[in-house]
C-alpha positions as a printed Julia matrix, in Angstrom:
81×3 Matrix{Float64}:
 106.55  102.71  104.19
 103.14  101.68  103.04
 100.14  102.42  105.22
  98.09   99.19  105.97
  94.24   98.66  105.42
  93.13   97.16  108.14
  94.85   95.51  111.84
  94.54   93.34  113.94
  96.05   92.19  117.08
  95.87   90.14  120.37
  98.05   89.7   123.07
 101.42   91.47  121.8
 101.08   90.09  118.12
  99.58   91.49  115.11
  98.4    91.28  111.34
  98.63   94.4   109.47
  97.29   93.94  105.53
  98.4    96.39  102.8
  96.9    96.67   99.57
 100.05   96.39   96.88
 100.01   96.97   92.98
 101.18   94.18   90.83
 101.96   94.15   86.82
  99.19   95.51   84.62
  97.3    97.01   87.38
  96.63   94.25   89.58
  96.69   94.48   93.03
  97.23   91.38   96.09
  97.49   91.72   99.84
 100.47   91.46  101.75
 100.43   90.14  105.43
 103.4    91.84  108.62
 102.95   89.35  111.63
 104.09   91.21  114.25
 105.11   90.05  117.61
 106.27   92.92  120.25
 107.53   92.34  123.76
 109.66   93.39  126.5
 113.12   93.01  127.34
 114.07   94.3   130.51
 112.43   97.99  130.38
 112.67   97.91  126.27
 109.52   96.88  123.85
 111.31   94.86  121.0
 109.78   93.22  118.22
 109.94   90.62  115.64
 108.06   91.13  112.02
 107.77   88.81  109.3
 105.66   89.75  105.72
 103.91   86.86  104.21
 102.03   86.23  100.81
  98.44   84.91  100.87
  99.9    81.45  100.12
 102.19   81.58  102.83
  99.14   82.8   105.62
  97.39   79.92  104.53
  99.46   77.83  104.54
 100.03   79.24  108.68
  96.17   79.35  109.36
  96.34   75.06  108.24
  99.97   74.63  111.02
  98.19   76.77  113.83
  94.74   74.65  112.71
  96.56   71.73  113.53
  98.07   72.59  116.52
  94.79   73.42  118.05
  93.23   70.11  116.78
  96.02   68.52  118.69
  94.96   70.56  121.53
  98.47   71.45  122.47
  97.24   75.03  123.12
  94.51   75.38  125.86
  93.26   78.89  125.65
  90.89   81.77  128.43
  89.48   83.7   125.92
  89.17   85.3   122.67
  90.92   88.6   122.85
  90.0    88.99  118.87
  90.2    93.31  118.25
  89.87   94.68  114.45
  90.31   98.0   113.43
């Protein structure tokens, strides 16, 4: 698997950004969203890879949920490397 060009982490969720080569020397990004959690004594991971359009749609939906005040936040704990 290719190495991500950037990775963001917060509270067991990470988004890794990958650079991909397309047709005619065009590059594009893909984004792997991963959730890590513990079951008994074992760590589990669930991941999905999204394209730019999918990531933008996910962002729109998350913002709608936040706008409806269905989620409360204690503090911003986003880390970028």
